[in-house]
N, C-alpha and C positions, 0 to 999 in steps of 0.2 A: 903422626896422625891421619888415618884414614875419612877419607870425605869421598862421597857417590857425587855424583850430579846425573840428576832425571830432567833430562828437557830434549824435545823435538828440534828446537832449530840445532842445527849437529855444528854451527861456523859458532856460537854464539855460544855454545859448550865447548865444541873445542877452545876457542878461546881461553875461557876462565879456567878450566884441565893444564895449558900450556903455562897459565900463570902462576899458579896456587903450585904446581910440578917444580916451576922454580924458583921459588920458597921451601923447598922439601920434603910440603906434604906428597903422600902418596894418597893418589886421584884415582876413580875408576866412573868413567862416564857409562851409562849403562844405553845397551842401543837400542832404539826404541822404533825405527826402519827396518828390523825384521816383521814379515806379514802374518810370522806367529807369536811375538810378541802381547799380552794383555798386560793389566792390571796386576795380574797374581804372579806373574812371572815375575815385572820388575820389581813385585815387593818382595819378593823367592829372591833372586839374583843382588838384589838393594841388602838384606837379611845377611847370605854368605858371605859379603863381603866385610861383613860390622864395620861400620863407621860408624866415629864417632860425628858424624856429623853430615847431613846431606841439603843441598842444593836444590832444590823442587820448584819446579815452573808449573802452576794451575793449569794451565796449556799446554793439552798432550797431543794435538791433534785428533787422530782415529783414536786412540784410547780414551778420548776424552775428561773426566776435569781431572786433572790430579790433586785436590782438594781430597775425595777422596781415598788416597795416601799417607795424607798429614798421622792422623789416628795411629795406623799399624807401624809404621817408619816409629814415630818417639814412643809407642809399646818395644821397639826394640831397643832403646838407651840411648836412642840417633836424636843427639840438636837437631833438628828441622827449621830449615832457613829458607821461607817462599825467594823466590828470584822472578819479577813477573811484568810483562806488559803493561798489566792493569793500574789503573790508576784508582779503582772505582775502590775507596775505604769501609763501605760493606763488603767485598770479598778479601780486604787486608783482613778484616776485625774478625768473619767466618773462620780463616785460616790458624788467625790466634786461637778463636776459642777451641778451634781442633786440636790446640796440641803446638805450632809453628811456636818455635823463639821470635820469630823476627820477618820483617816482609822491606824486602829488597827488588829496587825498582829499577826492570835491567838497563837504563837508561842511569844507571850510578858509577861513577868510576867503581875502576878496578879496584885502586888502591880502597874506596870503604868497603866493598867486598874480602878483601886479603886483611882488614880494621876488623869487620868481623868473625871471618875463620881464626882473627888472636885469641879474641873477646873470647871464641868457643876453646878456644885451649887450654888459655888459662882461670875458664869456668869462672867469667865476669860475666856480671848480666847484659842483657843486649837491649832490651826495654826496662822503663821502668814500673811500678806496678801502675802507676797515673794513667801513662802508656799505653797497656795493654787494654783496661780498664773502660778507657775513652773507646781505642778500637769495638770492642766486645759490644759496645753501649750502640755503636753506628749500626752495627752488623745484628745487635737483637729490634733497635727499630725497625731497622728496613723489611725485619721480617717480619714483625708486629703490624708491617703498615699494608707488606703484599699479601698478606694473611686476608685480614680487613677486604681488600682493593676485592681479591676471588670471593671472597662471600656477597659484597654486591654485584659482582658482575652474575652469580648465582641467583639473586631477583630476578633477573630480567626474565619475560619471559619471552616463549620460542622465536617466534616474530622478531621482536625487538632484537636479540640474537640475532636472528637471518639478518637484521638491517643491520649493525655492530659490525658482523661478520662482510658484507659487502663493503661498509665503508672505510674494512682495512685492507679491502683490494682497491682501493683508489677511485670507487663507484660518487657518482653522487648520484642527487637526491634523485634529480629527474630519473636517471638513469637506474633507478631501487625505485622509484616509482611505475616505469615502464616496465619494467621486467616483471613488479609481481600485480600490474594489471591491477592497480591502485592511484586514486589522484595522488599528489605532489601535496598534498594539506593534510593529506593522511601520513606520511614519512616525517612529514614534519611533526608530526604529533607524534611520533613515533619515536624522532628523535631526540624531541623533548622531553619524552619519558627516560629514554635512557641516560641521559643525561644528569636527570633529577635522580634517579634511582645511583646511578653511580658520585652523585655530587663533581660533578665536571664542569665548569663553564664554556668549554668549547668540545668541537668534534675532533678537532685533531689531541686534544687530550684523553679525551676516552678512548681513541685507535691509540694514543702513545702507552696509555694505562691498560689496553687487552696485548698490544704486544712484551709489555715490562713482565706479564705474568705469565708470558706463554699461553694464554689462553686463547680456542680456537673453536666456532660458534657450531651450533649444532650439524650432526650430517641428515641430510635428508635420508 
C-alpha cells in the first residue's frame, strides 16, 4: 500500500516513514523545505504518487494551513489521516468535515499510527458515525460562535474600536485617556459600552475574544 506523508517536521516525518517502511508499506515523504514548494505543488506531487493513504499535518509552516489540502486529496480517493499537535477539537471537527477519515495526535504511540494504517489497508472504519458527528458538531458550534462574535464586534463605534485596539496592545485606561486627550471617566464609559456590546464581563475577556477571531481595529 502506498502512503504519502505531508508534514513540515522532518524528524517526525522521517521517524513515521521509517516505521511504516519497516512494516512493508511504500512510503513517500513530500519535501516541504524547498522554497519553490506551494500547496499546489504538494497536491500535484501527492496525486502523482497515487497513495491509498495520506498522513497530513494541519500546520505546514510557511505553506500555511494543511486543512486546505484535505478535500482535494480526498477527491483523489486517498484516505486522509490528519496527524497533528493541536488538541483543539474544533479543528479536528473541521478536518473531519472536510473529509479526513481520522485525527491522530503526534504524541500518540507509533503503534497507534500503525494500527490506523492497517485499518485503512483492510478497509475498516476508523471512527464510528457518532464520533464523527460529535467532532463535526463541535466545529460547527465554534464556527457559529465566532460568527456571532464578529457580528458583535462590528457593532462597536469607531472610537470604541480604537479603545479596544489599545487594550489589545496592553494599554491601561489611564494611558488611553492621556493619548486621546480625554478623561479617564470617558474611557471607562467607552470600555463599559464595549463590554456591553460584546456581552463580556471583563476587559481580559473582550481582548481575548478579539484575538480569537483575528479582529483588528480600524486604521487611522
